[in-house]
N, C-alpha and C positions, 0 to 999 in steps of 0.2 A: 503494499500499500504506499503510495506517494506521500511524502511530507509536505504539509502546507507551510510555506515560508512567510515570515512577517515582513510587511512593507509599510512605509510611511512616506507619503508624497507630500510635498509643499505645493499648494495649488494657487497660482496667481490669478486673480480676478474673481475668486469666490468670496464675495463680500457680504452676502446676506443668507438668511436661513433658507429662502426659496432656492438659492443656488445649491446649497448643501443637500436639500431634499432631492433636487434634480439629479445630482451626481450619485446620491445613494440609491436611487430607483434604477439608474443605469447600471451601477455595479451589481445590484441584486439579480439582474437579468443574465449576468455572465457566469458560465459554469466554473466551478472551482473557486469562487471568490466568497469567502466567509468572514465572519467577525468584523463587519464593516462599521467604521466609526468615522464620520464626517463632521468637521467642526469649522464653521465659518469664522468663529471668533479667533482661532489659531490658524486658520487657513490651511488645514491639513486633511489628508485622507489616509486613514490607516486601515489595513485589511490583511487577512491571510490568503495566500494564493497557492493553489495546486497547479504548478506549471506544466504538468502533463495535460491539463484540460484547457487552460488559457495562458497564452504567453504574456510576459510583463509588458511588452510593447503594445499589445492590444489594449491594455489598461490605459496607457498614455494616449493612444490614438482616440479611444472612446472620450476621454476627458477633453481632448482637443476639439473633437467634433461637437461637443457641448458648448464650445466657446471659451474654454479655460485653458490655462497653460500649466502643465506639470513641471515643477522647477527642480526635480531631482529628488532622490530619497533622503530621508532624514533619519538618522540612527536613533536607536532606543538609548535610554539612559545607561551610561557606563561605557559607551564606545567613544564618545567625544563630548566636550562640554557644550552647553547651549550657547548659541551666538545670535546676536541681533540680525534681523533680516534687513538686507540692503534694499531700501525703497528706491525705485527709479522715479524721476519726476513725473507728476501725473499726466502731463501732456504727451509723454512718450509711451504710456501704457495703452492697451487696446481700447479702454473705455475713454481715455483722453482723446485718442485719435478719432473715435466715433463722434464725440462732441464737436471736435474741430471740423470733421468731415461734413456732419450734418448742419453745422452752422454756416460753413462756407457755401454749401449747396443752397441753403435757404437764402443767404445774402445775395448769392449770384442770381437766383431765380427772381428776387425782389427787384434787384437792378435791371435785369433784362425785361422783366414785365413792365417796368416803368417806361422802358424804351419802346417795347412792342406790346402794347396793351392787348392786342388780339391773341397773343400767344400766352397770356397769363395763366389759363388753366393748365395748358400742357407744360409749361416751365415748372410750376409748382408740383404737378404730377410726377414729372421726371425726378425732381429733387426729393419728393417723398418716397418714390419707389426705391431710388438708389439708396437712400438713407435707411430704409426699413429692411433691405436685403440682409445685413448681418443678423438682425433680430429674427427674420424669417427662417434663415438658416438654423439658428439655434432652436427655434420653435419645432422645426422638422425633426432636428436631431434629437430633442427631448421626446417628441412623439414616438420616434422609432426605438427609444430606450425605455419606454414605459411611463413617460410623463407627458401625456398629451395636453393637459390643461395647465400650462405654465403661463407666467406673466408675459413672456414673449409671444405666446399664442394670442392672448387678449389684445396685446398692443398691435400686433400685426394685423389681426381681423379688423380692429377699429381703424387703423390707418388706411388699409385697402378699401374698407367700406366707405370712408369719408371721401376717398378719391372717386369711388363709383357713383356717389350721389352729388358729385360736383364741388365738393368742399376740399379740394387739393391744397389750398393754402393752409387751411387748418390742419390737414394731415401732415404737411411738413413741419408746422409748429409743434405738433404733438410728438412726432419722432425726435426732434431736437430736444424738447423738454424731457422726454423719457431718458434720452442719452444723459442729459445733465443730472437727472435723478440717480442714475446708476453710478455716475462719477461721485456724487456726493456720498453715496453708500460706501465707496472706496475710502474716502476721506474719513468717514466715521469708523470704519473697520480698523484703519491704521491707528486712529486715536485710542480705540479700545485695546489694541494689541500693544501700544506703547506702555500701558499700565503694568504689563509683565516685563517688557523689555527694559523698563527702568531698573528692574532687579539685576538684570545682566550687567548693567553699567556699574553696579556696586563692586564687581571684582576687577582688580587692575589687570592690565595685559601682560605686565612683566613683573618679575620678582628678583630680589637680591639673594642669590644662593651662595652659601659658604662652600668653598672648594675643599673637599676632604677634611683632613684634621687641621688644616691651616686656618687662619683668620681672614685670609683673602676672600673677597666676594666677587661673584660675576652676575651680571644682569642677564636673565633668561626669560623666555616666554613662560607664562604661568602653566601653559599645556605641557611643558617639558618637566615640571616638578614630579617627583616620584615619592612614594611613601618612604620615610626615613631621611629624606633631604632635610637640611637645615637652612633656614632662610633668616635674614636679618630684617626686622621690621623697625624703621626709624619713626620718631614722633611725627605725626601727621600722615603716615603711610597707611593704606588699607592693608589688612592681612590678606595674603594672596590665596590661601587655602586653609582648610581646617587643620589645626595642629595643637601641640602641647608645648608650653613655655618651658624652655630648658635653661634659660639664663635671662636675668634682668627682671625688672618689675615696673609696672605702669598701669595707669588707668586706661581702659579700653571702651570706647563708645560702641555698644552693640545694637543701638537703635535701628540702623539699617537692616539688621537681620531679625531681631526679636521684638523691636518696637519699644524696648525698655529705654527711657530717656536718660536715666542716671548712669553715668560711666561706672564700669565694674573694675575693681582692683584685681590685676593679674600678677601672679608671681610664679616661681618655679613649681611645675606641676599643674598649673591652671590650663584649662582648654580654651582655645580662642577659635573663633569662626570666620570663615572667608567673607570678605566684605566689611568686617568691623574695622573701626578706625583707632589706631594707637594714638594716645593723647600726648604723653609727656616723657616717657622713658624708652630707651632702645631695648627691644626684645629679640631674643634668639628662639625660633620656634621650629620644632620638629614636625614635619608634615605627616599627618595621619590619614588624609584622604586626597586623592588625586583631583584635578580640577573638574572632571567629569562627575565626580561623586561627592563633592563638598556639599555643605548645607544649602548654599544658594542654588547649586544645580539641582538638588533634590526638591527644594521648595518649587522652583520653576517647573520641573518635570510633574510634580504632583498637582500643581495648579493647572497646567495644560491638560492633564488627564481629567481633572475635574470639569474644565470648560468643554472637553470633548464629550462628557457624559450628559445626557439630557435630563432636565428636571421634570417632575411629573406634570407641571403645567405646560411645559414645552411639548412634551409628548401629547398631551391632550389637544393643544393647538395644532400640532402637525396633523393629527388624525382629522381634526376639524377642517383644516385647510385643504385636504384631499378631496373633501366633499364640497367645500365652499366654492372653489373656482368653477367646477362644472355647474353647480347651482347658480352662480352668478351669471354664467353664459345663458342658462336657461331663462333666468329673469330678464336678461337683456332681449332674448328672443321673444318673450311674452310682451315686453314693452313695445317691440316693433309690431307684433301681430295683432294684439287685442284691441287697442284703440281704433285702428283702421277697419278691422273686421266686424267688430261689435258695435262701435259707436260712429263709424263713418269718418274717422279721422283722416287727415292727410298722410299719405304713405311716406313722403319725403321728410316731413316733420318728425314722425315717430321713428323712422330709420335713424335719423340724426341723433334722437334722444336715446335710442337703444345702443348706439355706438358710444355715446357719452357714458352710459350705464356700465358698459363693458370696461371703460377706462377707470371709472371710479371704483369698480369691483376688484381691481388689482390687489392681491392679498399681501404684498411685501410688508406693509406697516404692521399687520397683524401677525405675521409669522415671525417677524423680528422682535416683536414686543417682549417676549420672555427671555430668549437667549441673550439678547443685548444686555438686559438688566442682570441677568445671572452672571455673565462674563465680567461686568463692571463690578458687581458685588464681590466676586471672588478675587479680582485683582486688587480692589481697595482693601479687602481683609489681609491679603498677603503682604501688602506694603506696610501694614500696621501690626504684624506679628500674629495675625489670626489666619491660620491655615485650614481652609475647608475643603474637603475632598469631594466636590461634586455639587451640582445644583440640587439634587434630592436632599442632601444634608442641609444645604442652606435654606431650602424651603421648610424642612421639618423643624429647624431651630426656631422659626417664627411661630410654630404652632404648638410648641411644648408648653405644658402647664405646670409641670413639677421638675425641679433640679435636684438630683441626688448627688451628694458629695461623698467621696471617701474622706477619712480624717487625716491619717498620717501621711504627710508629704503633699497633701493637697490643700486642706484648710489649715494644716500646721506645717511648721518648718521641716518636720521629719526627724528631729533630733531633740534630746532634752536640753533644757537650759535652766540655770539656777534662778529661782523666782524669790526665794526667802532665805535669809540667814538669821537664825535666832540664837543669841549668845546667852550662856547661863553662867554668870560669874566671871566672864572674861570679855575681852574686846571682840567685837564682831569680825573685824579684819583677821584677828588672831585665829578665830574658829575656821574661817575660809582657808587661811594660809596653812594651818596644821592639816586640815582635810586634804588640801591639794598635795601637800608633801607626801601624805600616806598614799594617795592614789596615783602618784607619779610612776609607780612601777607596774600599774595594771593597764589593761586595754579596754575596760569595761566602759560603755557609753556614759554612765553616770559619772565615772571618774574623770572622763574626758571633759565633760561639761563643767565639773568643779574646777579643774585645772585652767580651763578657758576663761571662767569668771575671775579666778585669782590673777591670771595674766592681764585681763582687761582693766582690773583695778590697780595694776602695777605692784602687786604685793610681793615681798621677798619671802621665799619659801624656806622653812627650816631645813637643815641638812638631815639626811637619813643615814643610818648605819646599817649597811646590807639592804637587800631587797625586801619588799613587802611579803607577807604571808597571807595567802588567800584562803579563806574558809568558804568553799563554794555555796553560793546562794545566801550567805550570811554577812561576811565582813571581810575587810582587808586590814591587816595589822602591820605597823612598821615601828622601828626604834628610832625615836628622835633624841635630841640632846636632853630634853626634859623627862625622857622616859618613853614607855610603850604607849602608843596611840592607835586607836582603831576607828574606822569608819564602817558602820554596819547598819543593818535593818533595825527597826524598833524591837523586833522579837529578839534579836541577838543582844541588844543593849539591856533588855529586861533580864536576860539570863546572866549577864555579866556584872550588872550593877543595880543599884536601887534607883529606880526611876520614879520620881515624885509624881502626885496627882496632877499638879500643874503642868508638868511636862507631857504627861499622858494626854491631858485635855488639849494641849496645843498641837500635838501630833494628830489627833483625831480631827481637829479643825482643819489643819493643812490637808490631810487626806480627804476630808469632805469636799475640798475644792478640786479634787482630781489630781493632786500632786503626790509624787513619790518622795517619802521623807527618810533621810539617813541621819544617824546619830553619831556625833563625835565624842569618843570616850578617851580620856586621858587616864590610863590605869583603870581604876574602877569608878571614876567619877564622870558624870555627863557634863560636857563643857558646852555643847551646842547642837542645834538642829539645822539641817540644810534641806530645803524643799526644792524639788525639780519638776518640771513638766515640759512636755513638748508643746510649746507655745504657738498660738495662731499666728499666721503670717501677718505682716503689718497692714495689708489691704483686705484681709479676710472679712472683717466687720463691714467695711465699705462695700465689698463685693456682694455680700449677702443682702445688704440693705438695698442696693440698687436693684437686685432681683425682686425682692418683696415689694419694693415701690412700684415695680411693673406688674404686680398682681400674680407673681409666681410663687408656688409653694416650694420652700426649700427644706431639705431634710438630709441629715448626715447618717451615713450607713458605716458602721465600724465594727471591728472584731474586739475593740477595747472593752473594758468593763463599764457598767452602767454609770458609776459614780464619775469616772473620768469623762465619759461621753456627755453626760448632763452638764458637767462644769464648762466644757468647751462650747457645747450647743447654747447654754444660757448666756455665755459671754458674747456669742456671735448672733444670737437671735434667730436660731433655726431649730426644727425638730430633731430628735436623735433617735436611732435604733442601734442598740449596742449588743455586744456579744454575738455578732454574726460572723460565722465561718464563711468561706467562699460560696458554698452551695446555698446557704441560707441568705446571703447577700443577693445572689442570683434570683432566688425565689421571691424575695422582697421587690426586686426590680420588676419581675414578671407580674406580680400582684399590682403594683402601682401602675404599670403600663396598661392594665385592663381598664382603668378608669380614664386615663387621658395619656397623650404622648409625653414621654419622660426623657430627660437628658441625664446621662451619668458622667460625672466628672472624676477622674482618677489619675494615677501616675502612669498608666499604661503598661504596667507589668503585672503586679499581683491582682489588679482589677480587671484584667482582660475579659473574663466571662462576663462580668456585669457590663463593661463597656460595649461588648458585642450584643448583649441582650436588650439594651436600651433602644429606644427610638433613634437617639443620636448619642454616640459616645465621644466624650471630649477628653483628650489627654493633656495633662500638664507636662511641660517639659521644655528645656531650653535648647530645642533643636536636636535632641538626641534621636537616634534611629527609632527607638521604641515609640517616642512621642510623635514622630512623624508618620509611623507606619501602622500603629495599632488601631487607632480610633477613626471616627469620621471627621473629626476636627482636632487641631492641636493648638495650644496657646503657647506660642514661642516666647512671649514675655514672662511666662511662668507666674502669672499674677491672677488672683481670684477674680479681680474686676474684668479681666478678659472675658469671662463667662457672660456678664451683662453686656459687654461690647459685642459679643457674638449674636446675642439675642437682638440687640438694637440693629445691628447690620442686616440681619435676616428679615426683621420686620420692615426695615426701610426698603430692602429689596422686594418684598412681597408687595408693599404699597406701590413701588415704582412699577411693578408688573401690571398691576390692575390699572394704574393711571395710563400706562401705554395701551392697554387693550381698550380702555374707555376713549382714549384719543383716536385710536385706529377705527374703532366701529362708530364712535360719535361723528367724526368727520365724514365717513362714508354715508351714514344715515342722513346727515345734513345735506350733503351734495346730491344724494339720490333724490331727496325730496324737491330740491331746486331744479334738478334735471327734468323731473316728471312734469314741472310747471313751466318748463322751457326757459329757465333763467341761466342754466349752466351751459357754456360752450364746450367744445372738445378740448381746446387748450386749457380752459379752466378745470376740466375734469382730470386731465393728466397732471396739472399742477397741484390739484387737491391730493392726488395719490402721492406725488413726490413730496409735497409738504407734510403729509402724515408721516411718511417714512423718516423725514429729516427730524420732525418734532419728537417722534418716538425715540430715535436714536440719540438726539440731544438730551432728552429726559433721562434715558438710561446712563448716559455718560456722566450725569450730575453725581451718580454714586461714586465715581472715582475720587471725588472731593470729599466724600463722607468722612466727618470727624466725630469723635466721641466726646461726651462731657468728661472733663478732667484732663483733656489735652493729650491725646495719644501722640506719640512721637511721629514726626514726619521723617521722610527719607533725608538723611543728612548728606552733606557734601564735604569733601576734604580733598586735599591734594592727593592725587594718584600717582603711584609709581609708574612711570612710562618710559 
């Protein structure tokens, strides 16, 4: 059995959803062509081809026959990095030449008709026929490829009909205006694609690579970097590819990648991402991903995949449009026939009005209404650190009524922090310093948190003699200059010393707040208590509040104990379900999903089953593989407020879609009414169709400028290594 090979073609001139539908219909009629994905937003045709049944050249010939130009194959992610498409000047393209040709022919006919009035009808007829020929060829090619009812069919029929009834001048104007409308679609499509191409500009073209073990550097193309290479990133330079800092320290602006506006301090061992900007110190970075597989490349690839997948509303409108166009032709025919046959109307008058109805019925504005908005919404989100994997996810986000959060690493920082230090008979700093000295020889997360807090306060730690002795699950004991000291659980302390009722009461109060309490013992005496808790992220309260303000139910699902869960939930203002193992968390998601669409927010690793089960899964993560690949959406800013921003973007996109649909159908209904009353001329009808398409596209492009409350970061600019 032959293997079907994957192909991806760049298609020049495919600038609207109707174009994409035409190409898709033609491809489906070819044997051996499967898994067809056509996207006018990215200008690509992807498919699998059994070359024993259809040769690749036949694909290109069919595309050319439909009036488009295949611009060569585009590799899948991993073969080569994304590059900006080189746009030729509009007047040099096929659509630009059509506008120039139709305009020149009309102008020539106008001049000659002024000189030879008796030839006026013939001159305009010749201009109209010659101008309409390219569209007629495309209409015939579409009909032979399974798309008989295309916009070119409507336009050709209207133009030839106008010539037949003696309205050649209007026919020539109609063809010219139609060509102008198609050119405007090209302009709009380029503008939409520029939203993603702005991401490509974030990566420098060249990098300063270190030569072997020496400190000499050479300037090389970024594409030549290999995993393990060491590059030098100077202040003001962009990081050429994902890597790990092996020397130096600096603040790095990651807003171009993650949308996080505050520069992040980087030191040895820190990860840096392609496209981020080094602020003030020189860094030596070991490359961990090649250019084709860095964070920017993966984001671009995922957004392009998302734009190629159709949203539910887009699929619905595609199905509707397949019936809409032949239905519109039938209505135009009835407009021509019924008034003369039933009411004795003038044939020429009603043929004219029927032709105007044909032009008004062109479906371009309607078909483009959803994909244009979806493409702009996806691009806007990607530029602000919100990665959404498809129109379906973008639509669903706007319909969710419940947001479920994992606790650890999602609402909280994912590591314990010291929250309280209670001294008993000694100084508070002395308690913390002694405890940190004891914990210095351990690797326990609580010990690390105590040491980190002591360092943050600038405390000098007492010297220890020998390593600490660990009693598993109970305590760590070390010898200090003042004698033996232990840091252990309250239970261990009660076994080793006399713990007074006041101390027991304080321990209970701290544990009631969901905190873990350790006791510092010096010999057999209690000297202090240290409380720790995995604290909420700085923006967690604000993120939850924004969601509840939008009328959404927020709930936390965690495997932690009820006491800790209730404490965190109470602090943030959301419901809590505690003690949930992965299968119980999954069951809770399924139960909540029965009532209304639900989004699950997790870290993308241990929450994978719940993320998959939810209506929409949202992964927190600063550009990691898991965060980018596990769920339906990823928050590259790694901030809880990003969930509310996702919802806001989705609702704005849904609103934009319905605005577009109302613009498209409303204008058509208005001009249909004026046509039936004899107000609308042919050139006004085609202008109405072109105007509707331009308005819909311009409205969709507004989403590219969508910004969120709180000031999401914009794409930054800085000096690029060149």
